[in-house]
MDAnalysis code that builds the backbone (N, CA, C; Angstrom):
import MDAnalysis as mda
import numpy as np

u = mda.Universe.empty(342, n_residues=114, atom_resindex=np.repeat(np.arange(114), 3), trajectory=True)
u.add_TopologyAttr("name", ["N", "CA", "C"] * 114)
u.add_TopologyAttr("resid", np.arange(1, 115))
u.add_TopologyAttr("resname", ["SER", "TYR", "TRP", "LEU", "SER", "THR", "THR", "PHE", "THR", "LYS", "MET", "LYS", "LEU", "ALA", "SER", "ARG", "LEU", "GLY", "TYR", "ILE", "CYS", "LEU", "GLY", "ILE", "ALA", "ASN", "LEU", "LEU", "ILE", "THR", "ILE", "LEU", "LEU", "GLY", "SER", "ARG", "TRP", "LEU", "GLU", "ASN", "GLY", "TYR", "PHE", "PRO", "LEU", "SER", "ASN", "LEU", "TYR", "GLU", "SER", "LEU", "LEU", "PHE", "PHE", "THR", "TRP", "GLY", "ILE", "THR", "ALA", "VAL", "ASN", "LEU", "VAL", "MET", "GLU", "TYR", "LYS", "THR", "THR", "LEU", "PRO", "LEU", "VAL", "GLY", "SER", "VAL", "THR", "THR", "PRO", "LEU", "ALA", "LEU", "PHE", "VAL", "VAL", "ALA", "PHE", "ALA", "THR", "LEU", "SER", "LEU", "PRO", "GLU", "GLY", "MET", "GLN", "LYS", "ALA", "ALA", "PRO", "LEU", "VAL", "PRO", "ALA", "LEU", "LYS", "SER", "ASN", "TRP", "LEU", "MET"])
u.atoms.positions = np.array([
    [78.216, 176.648, 77.315],
    [79.134, 175.648, 77.816],
    [79.303, 174.491, 76.821],
    [78.279, 174.281, 75.967],
    [78.436, 173.255, 74.933],
    [79.528, 173.638, 73.945],
    [79.615, 174.927, 73.646],
    [80.647, 175.355, 72.714],
    [82.034, 175.183, 73.321],
    [82.169, 175.407, 74.622],
    [83.460, 175.183, 75.284],
    [83.848, 173.709, 75.238],
    [82.893, 172.832, 75.504],
    [83.217, 171.407, 75.505],
    [83.440, 170.871, 74.097],
    [82.868, 171.522, 73.086],
    [83.132, 171.118, 71.706],
    [84.504, 171.601, 71.261],
    [84.850, 172.819, 71.658],
    [86.145, 173.378, 71.275],
    [87.282, 172.723, 72.055],
    [87.122, 172.638, 73.341],
    [88.131, 172.032, 74.198],
    [87.591, 170.691, 74.684],
    [87.975, 169.626, 73.999],
    [87.379, 168.311, 74.261],
    [87.751, 167.745, 75.625],
    [88.754, 168.268, 76.271],
    [89.157, 167.761, 77.589],
    [88.277, 168.304, 78.711],
    [87.473, 169.327, 78.412],
    [86.625, 169.948, 79.444],
    [85.301, 169.202, 79.543],
    [85.255, 168.176, 80.346],
    [84.031, 167.404, 80.535],
    [83.038, 168.140, 81.439],
    [83.542, 169.007, 82.303],
    [82.679, 169.745, 83.210],
    [81.754, 170.692, 82.442],
    [82.250, 171.306, 81.377],
    [81.429, 172.229, 80.594],
    [80.278, 171.494, 79.928],
    [80.534, 170.310, 79.421],
    [79.476, 169.524, 78.805],
    [78.440, 169.114, 79.830],
    [78.869, 168.724, 80.993],
    [77.954, 168.323, 82.064],
    [77.112, 169.514, 82.532],
    [77.749, 170.685, 82.637],
    [77.031, 171.892, 83.030],
    [75.972, 172.250, 81.987],
    [76.314, 172.125, 80.718],
    [75.347, 172.392, 79.658],
    [74.173, 171.432, 79.714],
    [74.445, 170.178, 79.987],
    [73.394, 169.169, 80.084],
    [72.450, 169.474, 81.256],
    [73.019, 169.858, 82.381],
    [72.205, 170.190, 83.554],
    [71.367, 171.437, 83.293],
    [71.972, 172.467, 82.706],
    [71.225, 173.698, 82.415],
    [70.109, 173.441, 81.399],
    [70.380, 172.593, 80.411],
    [69.358, 172.274, 79.429],
    [68.227, 171.469, 80.069],
    [68.556, 170.598, 80.999],
    [67.525, 169.860, 81.726],
    [66.654, 170.784, 82.555],
    [67.261, 171.774, 83.197],
    [66.496, 172.750, 83.972],
    [65.601, 173.566, 83.051],
    [66.133, 173.986, 81.901],
    [65.330, 174.752, 80.941],
    [64.151, 173.928, 80.445],
    [64.380, 172.656, 80.167],
    [63.302, 171.790, 79.704],
    [62.245, 171.630, 80.783],
    [62.666, 171.484, 82.018],
    [61.726, 171.369, 83.128],
    [60.896, 172.642, 83.285],
    [61.519, 173.807, 83.142],
    [60.791, 175.063, 83.262],
    [59.806, 175.256, 82.112],
    [60.182, 174.864, 80.908],
    [59.259, 174.945, 79.776],
    [58.101, 173.978, 79.985],
    [58.379, 172.800, 80.534],
    [57.315, 171.842, 80.836],
    [56.334, 172.426, 81.842],
    [56.851, 173.078, 82.878],
    [55.989, 173.707, 83.880],
    [55.176, 174.830, 83.249],
    [55.790, 175.619, 82.388],
    [55.080, 176.709, 81.726],
    [53.948, 176.180, 80.846],
    [54.252, 175.174, 80.029],
    [53.217, 174.597, 79.169],
    [52.128, 173.923, 79.995],
    [52.517, 173.235, 81.050],
    [51.538, 172.584, 81.913],
    [50.631, 173.573, 82.618],
    [51.185, 174.680, 83.063],
    [50.361, 175.689, 83.740],
    [49.397, 176.353, 82.764],
    [49.839, 176.569, 81.538],
    [48.920, 177.126, 80.532],
    [47.824, 176.118, 80.196],
    [48.177, 174.838, 80.201],
    [47.192, 173.789, 79.927],
    [46.126, 173.764, 81.039],
    [46.562, 173.802, 82.297],
    [45.625, 173.784, 83.413],
    [44.765, 175.052, 83.462],
    [45.376, 176.169, 83.146],
    [44.656, 177.437, 83.205],
    [43.583, 177.540, 82.129],
    [43.873, 177.034, 80.935],
    [42.951, 177.213, 79.813],
    [42.094, 175.991, 79.524],
    [42.485, 174.837, 80.019],
    [41.685, 173.639, 79.826],
    [41.961, 172.877, 78.551],
    [42.963, 173.262, 77.793],
    [43.348, 172.537, 76.582],
    [44.854, 172.633, 76.402],
    [45.390, 171.692, 75.628],
    [46.830, 171.671, 75.408],
    [47.253, 172.942, 74.672],
    [48.301, 173.620, 75.128],
    [48.648, 174.933, 74.584],
    [49.297, 174.879, 73.197],
    [48.476, 174.775, 72.187],
    [48.936, 174.871, 70.799],
    [48.013, 175.772, 69.990],
    [47.324, 176.699, 70.660],
    [46.307, 177.480, 69.971],
    [46.862, 178.683, 69.221],
    [48.065, 179.128, 69.546],
    [48.625, 180.269, 68.827],
    [50.110, 180.033, 68.542],
    [50.711, 180.984, 67.843],
    [52.101, 180.835, 67.427],
    [53.046, 180.783, 68.618],
    [52.789, 181.580, 69.634],
    [53.659, 181.611, 70.810],
    [53.713, 180.247, 71.497],
    [52.548, 179.664, 71.720],
    [52.495, 178.357, 72.373],
    [53.105, 177.273, 71.496],
    [52.897, 177.358, 70.205],
    [53.477, 176.376, 69.290],
    [54.999, 176.460, 69.281],
    [55.527, 177.677, 69.330],
    [56.979, 177.831, 69.362],
    [57.564, 177.343, 70.680],
    [56.859, 177.554, 71.775],
    [57.327, 177.010, 73.059],
    [57.301, 175.487, 73.053],
    [56.254, 174.914, 72.471],
    [56.190, 173.460, 72.383],
    [57.302, 172.929, 71.478],
    [57.594, 173.628, 70.398],
    [58.697, 173.246, 69.516],
    [60.027, 173.284, 70.272],
    [60.220, 174.324, 71.065],
    [61.448, 174.431, 71.863],
    [61.519, 173.320, 72.897],
    [60.400, 172.998, 73.516],
    [60.372, 171.893, 74.469],
    [60.773, 170.591, 73.772],
    [60.274, 170.371, 72.583],
    [60.626, 169.161, 71.826],
    [62.101, 169.115, 71.470],
    [62.655, 170.248, 71.054],
    [64.082, 170.308, 70.720],
    [64.925, 169.964, 71.937],
    [64.601, 170.562, 73.077],
    [65.413, 170.315, 74.271],
    [65.229, 168.881, 74.776],
    [64.013, 168.348, 74.658],
    [63.798, 166.963, 75.105],
    [64.564, 165.977, 74.238],
    [64.521, 166.165, 72.930],
    [65.271, 165.278, 72.028],
    [66.763, 165.417, 72.277],
    [67.214, 166.633, 72.539],
    [68.633, 166.842, 72.831],
    [69.041, 166.102, 74.105],
    [68.222, 166.188, 75.145],
    [68.559, 165.504, 76.397],
    [68.629, 163.993, 76.205],
    [67.687, 163.448, 75.458],
    [67.684, 161.998, 75.217],
    [68.892, 161.593, 74.371],
    [69.158, 162.342, 73.306],
    [70.286, 161.985, 72.435],
    [71.619, 162.110, 73.154],
    [71.757, 163.148, 73.956],
    [73.027, 163.306, 74.674],
    [73.189, 162.245, 75.757],
    [72.088, 161.826, 76.357],
    [72.161, 160.761, 77.356],
    [72.600, 159.448, 76.706],
    [72.097, 159.196, 75.496],
    [72.428, 157.946, 74.801],
    [73.835, 157.963, 74.206],
    [74.259, 159.111, 73.657],
    [75.522, 159.140, 72.926],
    [76.658, 159.829, 73.657],
    [76.353, 160.669, 74.619],
    [77.312, 161.495, 75.359],
    [78.173, 162.367, 74.440],
    [77.594, 162.835, 73.336],
    [78.279, 163.759, 72.439],
    [77.769, 165.173, 72.671],
    [78.650, 166.105, 73.047],
    [78.193, 167.480, 73.258],
    [77.909, 168.220, 71.958],
    [78.266, 167.641, 70.827],
    [78.035, 168.299, 69.551],
    [76.551, 168.506, 69.285],
    [75.725, 167.585, 69.743],
    [74.276, 167.720, 69.568],
    [73.789, 168.975, 70.286],
    [74.238, 169.196, 71.484],
    [73.858, 170.383, 72.240],
    [74.401, 171.664, 71.646],
    [75.556, 171.579, 70.983],
    [76.132, 172.758, 70.347],
    [75.273, 173.267, 69.210],
    [74.502, 172.390, 68.608],
    [73.635, 172.782, 67.499],
    [72.231, 173.126, 67.990],
    [71.670, 172.298, 68.861],
    [70.274, 172.473, 69.237],
    [70.052, 173.569, 70.285],
    [71.016, 173.812, 71.147],
    [70.833, 174.823, 72.179],
    [70.713, 176.230, 71.598],
    [71.581, 176.647, 70.654],
    [71.361, 177.967, 70.049],
    [70.049, 178.049, 69.275],
    [69.647, 176.959, 68.632],
    [68.378, 176.945, 67.925],
    [67.219, 177.182, 68.891],
    [67.226, 176.479, 70.009],
    [66.176, 176.668, 71.014],
    [66.208, 178.084, 71.577],
    [67.390, 178.621, 71.784],
    [67.524, 179.986, 72.296],
    [66.923, 180.992, 71.325],
    [67.220, 180.851, 70.038],
    [66.702, 181.786, 69.048],
    [65.188, 181.668, 68.889],
    [64.653, 180.458, 68.989],
    [63.203, 180.282, 68.886],
    [62.506, 180.944, 70.071],
    [63.017, 180.749, 71.265],
    [62.411, 181.373, 72.449],
    [62.575, 182.890, 72.400],
    [63.733, 183.366, 71.947],
    [63.942, 184.813, 71.835],
    [62.969, 185.418, 70.833],
    [62.761, 184.753, 69.697],
    [61.797, 185.259, 68.724],
    [60.391, 185.272, 69.301],
    [60.007, 184.180, 69.951],
    [58.649, 184.081, 70.495],
    [58.415, 185.110, 71.592],
    [59.404, 185.381, 72.389],
    [59.230, 186.270, 73.528],
    [59.408, 187.740, 73.150],
    [60.397, 188.030, 72.308],
    [60.730, 189.423, 72.032],
    [60.070, 189.982, 70.775],
    [59.796, 189.157, 69.789],
    [59.277, 189.661, 68.523],
    [57.758, 189.625, 68.426],
    [57.152, 188.632, 69.020],
    [55.702, 188.529, 68.920],
    [55.041, 189.545, 69.839],
    [53.994, 190.213, 69.357],
    [53.296, 191.162, 70.226],
    [52.615, 190.446, 71.395],
    [52.337, 191.199, 72.440],
    [51.743, 190.606, 73.641],
    [50.383, 189.981, 73.370],
    [49.673, 190.521, 72.425],
    [48.376, 189.955, 72.077],
    [48.483, 188.547, 71.521],
    [49.582, 188.260, 70.834],
    [49.778, 186.917, 70.290],
    [50.319, 185.955, 71.337],
    [50.823, 186.479, 72.440],
    [51.367, 185.628, 73.487],
    [50.295, 185.191, 74.483],
    [49.168, 185.853, 74.463],
    [48.089, 185.503, 75.394],
    [47.271, 184.347, 74.822],
    [46.808, 183.515, 75.713],
    [45.975, 182.393, 75.290],
    [44.605, 182.924, 74.880],
    [44.107, 182.360, 73.792],
    [42.799, 182.757, 73.273],
    [41.922, 181.514, 73.191],
    [40.620, 181.705, 73.109],
    [39.749, 180.537, 72.950],
    [40.094, 179.783, 71.669],
    [39.911, 178.489, 71.729],
    [40.231, 177.665, 70.575],
    [39.274, 177.932, 69.425],
    [39.828, 177.900, 68.216],
    [38.985, 177.972, 67.033],
    [38.268, 176.635, 66.895],
    [37.127, 176.582, 66.234],
    [36.374, 175.325, 66.155],
    [37.157, 174.153, 65.572],
    [38.083, 174.429, 64.672],
    [38.855, 173.332, 64.074],
    [39.748, 172.633, 65.100],
    [40.147, 173.342, 66.152],
    [41.032, 172.754, 67.168],
    [40.269, 172.186, 68.369],
    [38.965, 172.298, 68.392],
    [38.184, 171.777, 69.514],
    [37.928, 170.289, 69.300],
    [38.909, 169.497, 69.663],
    [38.757, 168.048, 69.558],
    [39.119, 167.427, 70.899],
    [38.644, 166.217, 71.105],
    [38.958, 165.518, 72.358],
    [40.418, 165.151, 72.472],
    [41.125, 165.130, 71.354],
    [42.549, 164.794, 71.383],
    [43.369, 165.914, 72.006],
    [42.884, 167.133, 71.964],
    [43.614, 168.272, 72.508],
    [43.129, 168.692, 73.893],
    [42.108, 168.067, 74.399],
    [41.549, 168.452, 75.698],
    [42.277, 167.763, 76.826],
])
């Protein structure tokens, strides 16, 4: 919907729909990361899958803040496909063993991550 609102600038509904869908996606990623944090007892950055999800969460959060401040759908036109491709890579390309949470390596066992 961001691409529709970028192409056809008179369609404000498409931009609003994209903003709402991106907010829902960000909320779901937050719930996913939070549940992994509660389940494992540490912030989920121990493997590539969790790091890519956190990166996607950051992209969508920055997009929501920037679009709220500027009301430009162009930001969403760039960041939404990027977030989609990162999640698709993390979910479809990484083996299941890399998607499972593993115990932290000693270098990551700090109070800042607990």
